[in-house]
Backbone as a chain_set.jsonl record, in Angstrom:
{"seq": "MSLFESLAKGLAEKVLGGEGQNNNLLGAAASLINSPEIGGLAGLAQLFNRQGQGDAMASWISKGKNLPISPEAILNVLGQGRVQELAGKLGLSNADAAKGLASALPNLVDKLTPDGKLPAGNEAGDMLAQLAKRFLSS", "coords": {"N": [[11.088, 36.353, -8.58], [7.868, 37.578, -8.14], [6.467, 40.757, -7.054], [4.094, 40.352, -5.616], [4.419, 37.635, -4.896], [6.628, 37.842, -3.219], [5.538, 39.424, -1.159], [3.473, 37.709, -0.295], [4.935, 35.48, 0.554], [6.362, 36.647, 2.629], [4.215, 37.311, 4.302], [3.295, 34.75, 4.913], [5.47, 33.786, 6.384], [5.433, 35.554, 8.557], [2.884, 35.098, 9.591], [2.714, 32.303, 10.004], [5.248, 31.406, 10.477], [6.959, 30.07, 8.671], [7.376, 27.774, 5.879], [6.234, 25.391, 3.411], [4.048, 22.939, 4.62], [2.851, 24.827, 6.218], [2.389, 26.977, 4.464], [0.416, 25.833, 2.863], [-1.588, 25.596, 4.776], [-2.009, 28.288, 5.364], [-2.975, 29.136, 2.858], [-5.296, 27.566, 2.724], [-6.708, 28.532, 4.959], [-7.078, 31.173, 4.133], [-8.653, 30.722, 1.864], [-10.892, 29.558, 3.066], [-11.879, 31.691, 4.699], [-12.531, 33.473, 2.695], [-14.546, 32.204, 1.355], [-17.852, 31.85, -0.098], [-19.655, 30.884, 1.812], [-18.663, 31.741, 4.29], [-18.118, 34.483, 3.9], [-16.052, 36.397, 3.817], [-13.909, 38.591, 5.802], [-15.703, 40.135, 7.326], [-17.955, 38.461, 7.474], [-16.771, 36.31, 8.807], [-16.196, 37.524, 11.26], [-18.813, 37.985, 12.161], [-19.682, 35.342, 12.418], [-17.979, 34.421, 14.466], [-18.875, 36.11, 16.515], [-21.553, 35.214, 16.807], [-21.083, 32.681, 17.805], [-20.08, 33.09, 20.302], [-17.434, 33.903, 20.478], [-16.635, 36.453, 19.985], [-15.036, 38.345, 21.344], [-12.438, 37.37, 21.079], [-12.095, 37.502, 18.262], [-12.422, 40.277, 17.928], [-10.131, 41.17, 19.202], [-8.16, 40.32, 17.445], [-8.615, 41.885, 15.262], [-8.271, 44.453, 16.273], [-5.763, 46.91, 17.22], [-4.387, 46.055, 19.374], [-3.128, 43.455, 21.587], [-3.344, 40.078, 20.413], [-5.828, 37.85, 21.381], [-5.61, 34.444, 22.389], [-6.961, 31.44, 20.866], [-8.603, 28.37, 21.304], [-8.156, 25.109, 19.782], [-10.509, 23.645, 20.089], [-12.438, 25.657, 20.343], [-12.239, 26.733, 17.794], [-13.256, 24.604, 16.283], [-15.875, 24.67, 17.267], [-16.764, 27.205, 16.399], [-16.321, 27.25, 13.562], [-17.347, 24.828, 12.789], [-17.583, 21.288, 12.605], [-17.738, 20.106, 10.049], [-16.629, 22.001, 8.202], [-13.996, 22.183, 9.146], [-13.21, 19.548, 8.873], [-13.354, 19.257, 6.089], [-11.338, 21.032, 5.276], [-9.161, 19.791, 6.53], [-9.082, 17.385, 5.1], [-8.364, 18.313, 2.547], [-5.781, 19.114, 3.024], [-4.543, 16.879, 3.943], [-4.454, 16.356, 6.668], [-5.172, 15.491, 10.094], [-8.349, 16.063, 11.706], [-7.956, 17.229, 14.2], [-5.345, 18.268, 13.974], [-5.743, 20.115, 11.917], [-7.572, 21.889, 13.14], [-5.958, 22.789, 15.216], [-3.935, 24.048, 13.731], [-5.443, 26.078, 12.475], [-6.236, 27.486, 14.744], [-3.858, 28.609, 15.422], [-3.149, 29.996, 13.08], [-5.317, 31.706, 12.245], [-5.687, 33.962, 14.13], [-3.342, 35.472, 13.624], [-3.444, 35.841, 10.835], [-5.862, 37.281, 10.464], [-5.171, 39.52, 11.98], [-3.008, 40.569, 10.457], [-4.369, 41.243, 8.15], [-5.888, 43.328, 8.936], [-4.553, 45.894, 9.551], [-5.109, 48.495, 10.362], [-6.706, 48.299, 12.52], [-9.366, 47.847, 12.088], [-12.083, 46.395, 10.197], [-11.458, 45.992, 6.739], [-12.673, 48.167, 4.138], [-15.023, 47.48, 1.504], [-13.967, 45.008, -0.87], [-11.322, 44.64, -0.416], [-9.689, 43.07, 1.379], [-10.685, 40.598, 0.649], [-9.773, 40.264, -1.963], [-7.015, 39.998, -1.513], [-7.037, 37.685, 0.093], [-8.039, 35.831, -1.75], [-5.95, 35.783, -3.591], [-3.868, 34.849, -1.963], [-4.844, 32.295, -1.314], [-4.93, 31.1, -3.858], [-2.231, 31.212, -4.577], [-0.885, 29.657, -2.592], [-2.266, 27.24, -2.469], [-2.01, 26.166, -4.944], [0.56, 25.525, -5.241]], "CA": [[9.905, 36.313, -7.743], [7.082, 38.793, -8.32], [6.23, 41.535, -5.849], [3.068, 39.668, -4.828], [4.991, 36.425, -4.313], [7.462, 38.271, -2.095], [4.649, 39.836, -0.083], [2.77, 36.53, 0.197], [5.901, 34.68, 1.301], [6.597, 37.366, 3.879], [3.032, 37.148, 5.142], [3.29, 33.368, 5.401], [6.486, 33.659, 7.42], [4.982, 36.288, 9.737], [1.679, 34.49, 10.137], [2.887, 30.91, 10.408], [6.62, 31.117, 10.828], [7.683, 29.167, 7.8], [6.867, 27.428, 4.564], [5.784, 24.006, 3.311], [2.677, 22.69, 5.054], [2.316, 26.082, 6.732], [1.864, 27.729, 3.332], [-0.848, 25.21, 2.496], [-2.543, 25.964, 5.807], [-2.321, 29.699, 5.133], [-3.836, 29.185, 1.685], [-6.592, 26.98, 3.071], [-7.385, 29.477, 5.854], [-7.5, 32.297, 3.288], [-9.753, 30.231, 1.036], [-12.035, 29.381, 3.953], [-12.407, 33.009, 5.052], [-13.041, 34.139, 1.501], [-15.595, 31.398, 0.739], [-19.187, 32.453, -0.012], [-20.31, 30.451, 3.054], [-18.168, 32.562, 5.4], [-18.389, 35.873, 3.529], [-14.929, 37.299, 4.057], [-13.591, 38.928, 7.187], [-16.919, 40.589, 8.018], [-18.735, 37.263, 7.751], [-16.062, 35.549, 9.836], [-16.413, 38.236, 12.519], [-20.193, 37.711, 12.573], [-19.726, 33.946, 12.846], [-17.333, 34.359, 15.776], [-19.792, 36.751, 17.467], [-22.699, 34.322, 17.037], [-20.644, 31.496, 18.545], [-19.543, 33.489, 21.604], [-15.987, 34.148, 20.415], [-16.472, 37.803, 19.448], [-13.922, 39.044, 21.99], [-11.198, 36.904, 20.447], [-12.028, 38.099, 16.924], [-12.212, 41.725, 18.068], [-8.716, 41.405, 19.56], [-7.338, 40.097, 16.264], [-8.839, 43.025, 14.378], [-7.777, 45.667, 16.91], [-4.314, 47.139, 17.198], [-3.819, 45.512, 20.603], [-2.643, 42.078, 21.625], [-4.274, 39.051, 19.964], [-6.196, 36.81, 22.33], [-5.508, 33.102, 21.806], [-8.188, 30.663, 20.734], [-8.284, 26.95, 21.363], [-8.646, 24.301, 18.661], [-11.902, 23.277, 20.369], [-13.253, 26.822, 20.012], [-12.252, 26.811, 16.322], [-14.225, 23.595, 15.845], [-17.204, 25.151, 17.619], [-17.113, 28.358, 15.56], [-16.346, 26.921, 12.131], [-18.111, 23.606, 12.58], [-16.82, 20.076, 12.308], [-17.717, 19.865, 8.604], [-15.658, 22.89, 7.541], [-12.641, 21.795, 9.567], [-12.949, 18.242, 8.265], [-13.091, 19.497, 4.662], [-10.008, 21.633, 5.184], [-8.194, 18.747, 6.903], [-8.985, 16.465, 3.975], [-7.613, 18.956, 1.461], [-4.377, 19.248, 3.414], [-4.005, 15.609, 4.403], [-4.239, 16.456, 8.11], [-6.275, 15.062, 10.945], [-9.201, 17.179, 12.116], [-7.321, 17.869, 15.354], [-4.215, 19.066, 13.493], [-6.288, 21.245, 11.163], [-8.12, 22.836, 14.115], [-4.801, 23.386, 15.907], [-3.308, 24.97, 12.789], [-6.315, 27.242, 12.319], [-6.177, 28.248, 15.99], [-2.605, 29.344, 15.36], [-3.068, 30.856, 11.896], [-6.371, 32.717, 12.098], [-5.429, 35.241, 14.811], [-2.292, 36.223, 12.933], [-3.913, 36.205, 9.497], [-6.827, 38.376, 10.615], [-4.402, 40.672, 12.457], [-2.238, 41.143, 9.345], [-5.3, 41.77, 7.156], [-6.566, 44.481, 9.525], [-3.501, 46.655, 10.222], [-5.623, 49.754, 10.895], [-7.545, 48.02, 13.671], [-10.779, 47.753, 11.697], [-12.306, 45.596, 8.992], [-11.269, 46.791, 5.537], [-13.861, 48.492, 3.352], [-15.128, 46.815, 0.21], [-13.45, 43.648, -0.985], [-9.861, 44.733, -0.394], [-9.135, 41.872, 2.024], [-11.109, 39.445, -0.139], [-8.853, 40.111, -3.09], [-5.752, 39.476, -0.985], [-7.284, 36.314, 0.511], [-8.155, 35.007, -2.955], [-4.603, 35.633, -4.152], [-3.106, 33.961, -1.078], [-5.349, 30.93, -1.492], [-4.489, 30.609, -5.168], [-0.771, 31.08, -4.571], [-0.395, 28.593, -1.742], [-2.929, 25.958, -2.697], [-1.641, 25.63, -6.242], [2.003, 25.237, -5.228]], "C": [[9.184, 37.651, -7.894], [6.922, 39.514, -6.988], [5.182, 40.84, -4.984], [3.629, 38.421, -4.16], [5.864, 36.758, -3.113], [6.607, 38.662, -0.897], [3.955, 38.63, 0.537], [3.709, 35.656, 1.019], [6.197, 35.335, 2.642], [5.432, 37.238, 4.833], [2.988, 35.747, 5.724], [4.305, 33.197, 6.534], [6.066, 34.372, 8.697], [3.798, 35.615, 10.401], [1.969, 33.125, 10.727], [4.317, 30.52, 10.725], [7.325, 30.139, 9.925], [6.996, 28.896, 6.497], [6.315, 26.018, 4.576], [4.33, 23.852, 3.687], [2.041, 23.962, 5.601], [1.738, 26.942, 5.613], [0.527, 27.155, 2.889], [-1.932, 25.568, 3.499], [-2.955, 27.425, 5.649], [-3.265, 29.841, 3.943], [-5.231, 28.656, 1.982], [-7.378, 27.907, 3.993], [-7.895, 30.678, 5.067], [-8.695, 31.911, 2.431], [-11.03, 30.078, 1.866], [-12.68, 30.722, 4.283], [-13.11, 33.642, 3.864], [-14.163, 33.358, 0.818], [-16.942, 32.108, 0.851], [-19.927, 32.077, 1.276], [-19.911, 31.313, 4.244], [-18.421, 34.044, 5.103], [-17.292, 36.849, 3.872], [-14.719, 37.579, 5.537], [-14.822, 39.37, 7.966], [-17.8, 39.398, 8.384], [-18.106, 36.415, 8.834], [-16.275, 36.195, 11.202], [-17.83, 37.979, 13.042], [-20.329, 36.283, 13.102], [-19.116, 33.787, 14.237], [-18.226, 34.987, 16.84], [-20.956, 35.839, 17.814], [-22.325, 33.119, 17.901], [-19.962, 31.841, 19.874], [-18.05, 33.738, 21.641], [-15.68, 35.538, 19.836], [-15.307, 38.565, 20.052], [-12.588, 38.651, 21.37], [-11.043, 37.559, 19.078], [-11.758, 39.595, 17.013], [-10.753, 42.032, 18.412], [-7.805, 41.224, 18.352], [-7.441, 41.276, 15.306], [-8.216, 44.285, 14.962], [-6.26, 45.768, 16.813], [-3.62, 46.571, 18.428], [-3.353, 44.073, 20.442], [-3.74, 41.107, 21.18], [-4.54, 38.048, 21.08], [-6.044, 35.45, 21.645], [-6.895, 32.473, 21.676], [-7.795, 29.195, 20.701], [-8.767, 26.23, 20.105], [-10.113, 23.893, 18.848], [-12.841, 24.428, 20.021], [-13.338, 27.007, 18.5], [-13.265, 25.818, 15.767], [-15.658, 24.049, 16.113], [-17.646, 26.275, 16.679], [-17.294, 27.948, 14.099], [-17.203, 25.695, 11.825], [-17.217, 22.458, 12.156], [-16.674, 19.861, 10.799], [-16.69, 20.71, 7.876], [-14.229, 22.481, 7.875], [-12.27, 20.46, 8.934], [-12.636, 18.397, 6.777], [-11.697, 20.064, 4.456], [-8.934, 20.594, 5.493], [-7.994, 17.774, 5.757], [-8.176, 17.029, 2.831], [-6.118, 18.987, 1.752], [-3.739, 17.94, 3.861], [-3.666, 15.628, 5.88], [-5.392, 15.798, 8.843], [-7.12, 16.284, 11.276], [-8.561, 17.955, 13.26], [-6.163, 18.76, 14.912], [-4.693, 20.283, 12.699], [-6.839, 22.301, 12.114], [-6.993, 23.543, 14.868], [-4.105, 24.399, 15.0], [-4.124, 26.229, 12.585], [-6.296, 28.118, 13.571], [-4.9, 29.084, 16.065], [-2.609, 30.379, 14.242], [-4.084, 31.992, 11.874], [-6.104, 34.015, 12.866], [-4.4, 36.102, 14.087], [-2.735, 36.687, 11.555], [-4.89, 37.367, 9.571], [-6.107, 39.648, 11.048], [-3.662, 41.359, 11.31], [-3.135, 41.749, 8.28], [-6.062, 42.994, 7.662], [-5.568, 45.384, 10.251], [-3.98, 47.971, 10.831], [-6.546, 49.551, 12.087], [-9.034, 47.994, 13.364], [-10.883, 46.909, 10.443], [-12.139, 46.487, 7.767], [-12.584, 47.023, 4.801], [-13.846, 47.715, 2.043], [-14.566, 45.411, 0.25], [-11.925, 43.621, -1.009], [-9.219, 43.485, 0.215], [-9.495, 40.623, 1.239], [-10.196, 39.191, -1.308], [-7.523, 39.519, -2.634], [-5.911, 38.023, -0.553], [-7.368, 35.383, -0.693], [-6.783, 34.764, -3.571], [-3.749, 34.719, -3.286], [-3.536, 32.51, -1.255], [-4.84, 30.339, -2.793], [-2.994, 30.324, -5.154], [-0.326, 29.85, -3.793], [-1.062, 27.255, -1.973], [-2.591, 25.365, -4.055], [-0.158, 25.277, -6.32], [2.269, 23.766, -5.168]], "O": [[9.794, 38.715, -7.79], [7.204, 38.954, -5.929], [5.345, 40.741, -3.768], [3.351, 38.169, -2.988], [5.847, 36.047, -2.108], [6.904, 38.287, 0.237], [3.855, 38.535, 1.761], [3.319, 35.145, 2.069], [6.274, 34.659, 3.668], [5.626, 37.074, 6.037], [2.676, 35.573, 6.903], [4.018, 32.533, 7.53], [6.304, 33.871, 9.796], [3.711, 35.565, 11.628], [1.521, 32.818, 11.832], [4.567, 29.41, 11.195], [8.222, 29.43, 10.382], [6.146, 29.666, 6.049], [5.964, 25.499, 5.636], [3.467, 24.545, 3.146], [0.834, 24.16, 5.467], [0.697, 27.572, 5.799], [-0.397, 27.905, 2.574], [-3.075, 25.817, 3.114], [-4.133, 27.754, 5.789], [-4.246, 30.582, 4.013], [-6.227, 29.23, 1.543], [-8.589, 28.056, 3.828], [-9.007, 31.15, 5.299], [-9.64, 32.687, 2.29], [-12.118, 30.432, 1.411], [-13.896, 30.873, 4.161], [-14.157, 34.271, 4.013], [-14.684, 33.808, -0.202], [-17.159, 32.881, 1.784], [-20.734, 32.859, 1.777], [-20.737, 31.586, 5.114], [-18.89, 34.776, 5.974], [-17.565, 38.008, 4.186], [-15.271, 36.901, 6.403], [-14.974, 39.02, 9.136], [-18.332, 39.34, 9.492], [-18.805, 35.863, 9.684], [-16.508, 35.498, 12.19], [-18.018, 37.776, 14.242], [-21.004, 36.043, 14.103], [-19.676, 33.095, 15.087], [-18.33, 34.461, 17.948], [-21.311, 35.704, 18.985], [-23.159, 32.601, 18.644], [-19.339, 30.98, 20.495], [-17.455, 33.78, 22.718], [-14.609, 35.766, 19.274], [-14.655, 39.349, 19.362], [-11.716, 39.495, 21.162], [-9.986, 38.109, 18.767], [-10.948, 40.123, 16.251], [-10.206, 43.04, 17.964], [-6.785, 41.903, 18.243], [-6.476, 41.623, 14.625], [-7.684, 45.106, 14.216], [-5.578, 44.838, 16.383], [-2.393, 46.603, 18.515], [-3.207, 43.555, 19.335], [-4.91, 41.281, 21.52], [-3.615, 37.472, 21.651], [-6.32, 35.322, 20.453], [-7.861, 32.919, 22.293], [-6.767, 28.831, 20.129], [-9.691, 26.697, 19.439], [-10.866, 23.807, 17.878], [-13.918, 24.205, 19.468], [-14.384, 27.393, 17.979], [-14.045, 26.157, 14.877], [-16.547, 23.839, 15.288], [-18.787, 26.284, 16.217], [-18.308, 28.268, 13.48], [-17.721, 25.555, 10.717], [-16.229, 22.64, 11.445], [-15.604, 19.476, 10.328], [-15.957, 20.203, 7.026], [-13.363, 22.437, 7.001], [-11.131, 20.271, 8.505], [-11.739, 17.727, 6.264], [-10.964, 19.627, 3.568], [-7.917, 20.521, 4.802], [-6.865, 17.378, 5.468], [-7.389, 16.315, 2.208], [-5.294, 18.899, 0.842], [-2.538, 17.889, 4.128], [-2.702, 14.991, 6.307], [-6.46, 15.578, 8.273], [-6.656, 17.416, 11.14], [-8.613, 19.185, 13.292], [-6.01, 19.875, 15.409], [-4.107, 21.361, 12.803], [-6.598, 23.491, 11.914], [-7.065, 24.745, 15.124], [-3.729, 25.482, 15.449], [-3.572, 27.328, 12.527], [-6.335, 29.344, 13.474], [-4.874, 30.138, 16.699], [-2.134, 31.5, 14.424], [-3.743, 33.12, 11.521], [-6.281, 35.09, 12.294], [-4.572, 37.314, 13.957], [-2.432, 37.809, 11.152], [-4.76, 38.335, 8.822], [-6.399, 40.731, 10.541], [-3.682, 42.585, 11.201], [-2.72, 42.669, 7.576], [-6.798, 43.625, 6.903], [-5.719, 45.619, 11.45], [-3.326, 48.509, 11.724], [-7.107, 50.514, 12.611], [-9.864, 48.106, 14.266], [-9.906, 46.727, 9.716], [-12.626, 47.617, 7.754], [-13.489, 46.188, 4.836], [-12.786, 47.341, 1.541], [-14.668, 44.711, 1.257], [-11.317, 42.699, -1.551], [-8.304, 42.91, -0.374], [-8.7, 39.686, 1.168], [-9.873, 38.044, -1.617], [-6.971, 38.639, -3.296], [-5.023, 37.207, -0.801], [-6.833, 34.275, -0.664], [-6.491, 33.657, -4.024], [-2.989, 33.902, -3.807], [-2.701, 31.61, -1.337], [-4.371, 29.201, -2.822], [-2.55, 29.297, -5.669], [0.512, 29.084, -4.267], [-0.46, 26.219, -1.69], [-2.854, 24.187, -4.298], [0.318, 24.789, -7.344], [3.427, 23.348, -5.151]]}, "num_chains": 1, "name": "protein.A"}
């Protein structure tokens, strides 16, 4: 197992607590964040702010405790279409995809921002692209 594979597996276990479908969800969440439509972590933060969920996102980025987010809020922020597309790719219902994202996103954003701030440049984007490729091609 390569160093990246070890790191990615460890991240998946910390973020989602396991493997299998969770890895696919992690890959899909990484792919979603890194998509041109979202624009990486900075774009995701802006989207959450515009939809009234900026406090939740700020807590995930900060060094403090992560605020929870409901599946309904995820649907509101990301939009039904994005969640439905992700659900289709993973063979999940929209409700299960939204629930999974509500669980995964706080932890994923938290792990990608260990210094309590958004990373400079495309550092997080590169990691998100690698996670998406690793877990969605498995």
